[in-house]
One Martini backbone bead per residue (centre of mass of N, CA, C, O) as a GRO file, in nm:
protein
  102
    1UNK     BB    1   0.900  -5.722   2.513
    2UNK     BB    2   0.605  -5.556   2.435
    3UNK     BB    3   0.277  -5.626   2.564
    4UNK     BB    4  -0.045  -5.567   2.437
    5UNK     BB    5  -0.349  -5.520   2.463
    6UNK     BB    6  -0.613  -5.452   2.277
    7UNK     BB    7  -0.703  -5.202   2.438
    8UNK     BB    8  -0.424  -5.062   2.448
    9UNK     BB    9  -0.380  -5.053   2.142
   10UNK     BB   10  -0.633  -4.883   2.080
   11UNK     BB   11  -0.555  -4.634   2.251
   12UNK     BB   12  -0.285  -4.578   2.112
   13UNK     BB   13  -0.402  -4.533   1.828
   14UNK     BB   14  -0.591  -4.297   1.901
   15UNK     BB   15  -0.371  -4.108   2.009
   16UNK     BB   16  -0.207  -4.094   1.749
   17UNK     BB   17  -0.434  -3.981   1.566
   18UNK     BB   18  -0.488  -3.726   1.734
   19UNK     BB   19  -0.203  -3.607   1.704
   20UNK     BB   20  -0.201  -3.594   1.392
   21UNK     BB   21  -0.451  -3.411   1.365
   22UNK     BB   22  -0.336  -3.174   1.523
   23UNK     BB   23  -0.093  -3.120   1.337
   24UNK     BB   24  -0.258  -3.077   1.077
   25UNK     BB   25  -0.430  -2.841   1.171
   26UNK     BB   26  -0.190  -2.643   1.209
   27UNK     BB   27  -0.029  -2.680   0.925
   28UNK     BB   28  -0.295  -2.650   0.719
   29UNK     BB   29  -0.341  -2.371   0.795
   30UNK     BB   30  -0.393  -2.078   0.686
   31UNK     BB   31  -0.289  -1.772   0.670
   32UNK     BB   32  -0.471  -1.527   0.802
   33UNK     BB   33  -0.340  -1.264   0.669
   34UNK     BB   34  -0.301  -1.363   0.368
   35UNK     BB   35  -0.626  -1.415   0.310
   36UNK     BB   36  -0.674  -1.121   0.348
   37UNK     BB   37  -0.794  -0.833   0.290
   38UNK     BB   38  -0.729  -0.525   0.303
   39UNK     BB   39  -0.877  -0.276   0.498
   40UNK     BB   40  -0.699  -0.028   0.565
   41UNK     BB   41  -0.696   0.339   0.610
   42UNK     BB   42  -0.669   0.606   0.854
   43UNK     BB   43  -0.610   0.961   0.799
   44UNK     BB   44  -0.497   1.233   0.998
   45UNK     BB   45  -0.529   1.590   0.947
   46UNK     BB   46  -0.446   1.899   1.011
   47UNK     BB   47  -0.704   2.054   0.918
   48UNK     BB   48  -0.810   2.208   0.619
   49UNK     BB   49  -0.829   2.078   0.311
   50UNK     BB   50  -0.805   2.173   0.013
   51UNK     BB   51  -0.910   2.111  -0.304
   52UNK     BB   52  -0.627   2.100  -0.426
   53UNK     BB   53  -0.519   1.883  -0.221
   54UNK     BB   54  -0.741   1.666  -0.264
   55UNK     BB   55  -0.641   1.581  -0.554
   56UNK     BB   56  -0.396   1.409  -0.431
   57UNK     BB   57  -0.651   1.212  -0.300
   58UNK     BB   58  -0.857   1.069  -0.517
   59UNK     BB   59  -0.825   0.754  -0.403
   60UNK     BB   60  -0.973   0.885  -0.160
   61UNK     BB   61  -1.155   0.945   0.118
   62UNK     BB   62  -1.278   1.276   0.194
   63UNK     BB   63  -1.295   1.447   0.517
   64UNK     BB   64  -1.409   1.763   0.625
   65UNK     BB   65  -1.333   1.914   0.919
   66UNK     BB   66  -1.283   2.171   1.128
   67UNK     BB   67  -0.985   2.037   1.249
   68UNK     BB   68  -0.993   1.809   1.015
   69UNK     BB   69  -0.865   1.554   0.797
   70UNK     BB   70  -1.002   1.260   0.637
   71UNK     BB   71  -0.849   0.961   0.527
   72UNK     BB   72  -0.975   0.687   0.316
   73UNK     BB   73  -0.846   0.343   0.252
   74UNK     BB   74  -0.975   0.093   0.087
   75UNK     BB   75  -0.746  -0.159   0.024
   76UNK     BB   76  -0.501  -0.043   0.155
   77UNK     BB   77  -0.182  -0.095   0.165
   78UNK     BB   78   0.130  -0.043   0.282
   79UNK     BB   79   0.241   0.076   0.022
   80UNK     BB   80   0.014   0.287  -0.016
   81UNK     BB   81   0.060   0.432   0.250
   82UNK     BB   82   0.343   0.544   0.182
   83UNK     BB   83   0.241   0.719  -0.052
   84UNK     BB   84   0.054   0.901   0.114
   85UNK     BB   85   0.270   1.002   0.316
   86UNK     BB   86   0.442   1.140   0.101
   87UNK     BB   87   0.225   1.347   0.017
   88UNK     BB   88   0.189   1.478   0.291
   89UNK     BB   89   0.483   1.575   0.310
   90UNK     BB   90   0.506   1.736   0.037
   91UNK     BB   91   0.257   1.935   0.136
   92UNK     BB   92   0.298   2.005   0.452
   93UNK     BB   93   0.140   1.820   0.633
   94UNK     BB   94  -0.019   1.733   0.941
   95UNK     BB   95   0.016   1.452   1.121
   96UNK     BB   96  -0.187   1.272   1.359
   97UNK     BB   97  -0.315   0.987   1.232
   98UNK     BB   98  -0.304   0.620   1.222
   99UNK     BB   99  -0.539   0.369   1.101
  100UNK     BB  100  -0.652   0.053   1.105
  101UNK     BB  101  -0.879  -0.119   0.927
  102UNK     BB  102  -1.101  -0.398   0.940
   0.00000   0.00000   0.00000
């Protein structure tokens, strides 16, 4: 039988509680990505997209630059991104870049 002094028993109890608290901290923390709202995406297309084509992306912010058109969707999740990419493909537009917004 193992006999511990009061001081040793106290240290062992503190260590046990610290270990339990550490485990609780890790397991009880909510999933970081699941709790955040989606930041959205920025999609760059080669060339200037005409007003007629811009109407296909009315749910996005459209910026027409001299060499490219930028589409921005705040709050756009991955499912919505695939829908936008399908429209880009259907219209025969050339995709340059996709970036996730913070």
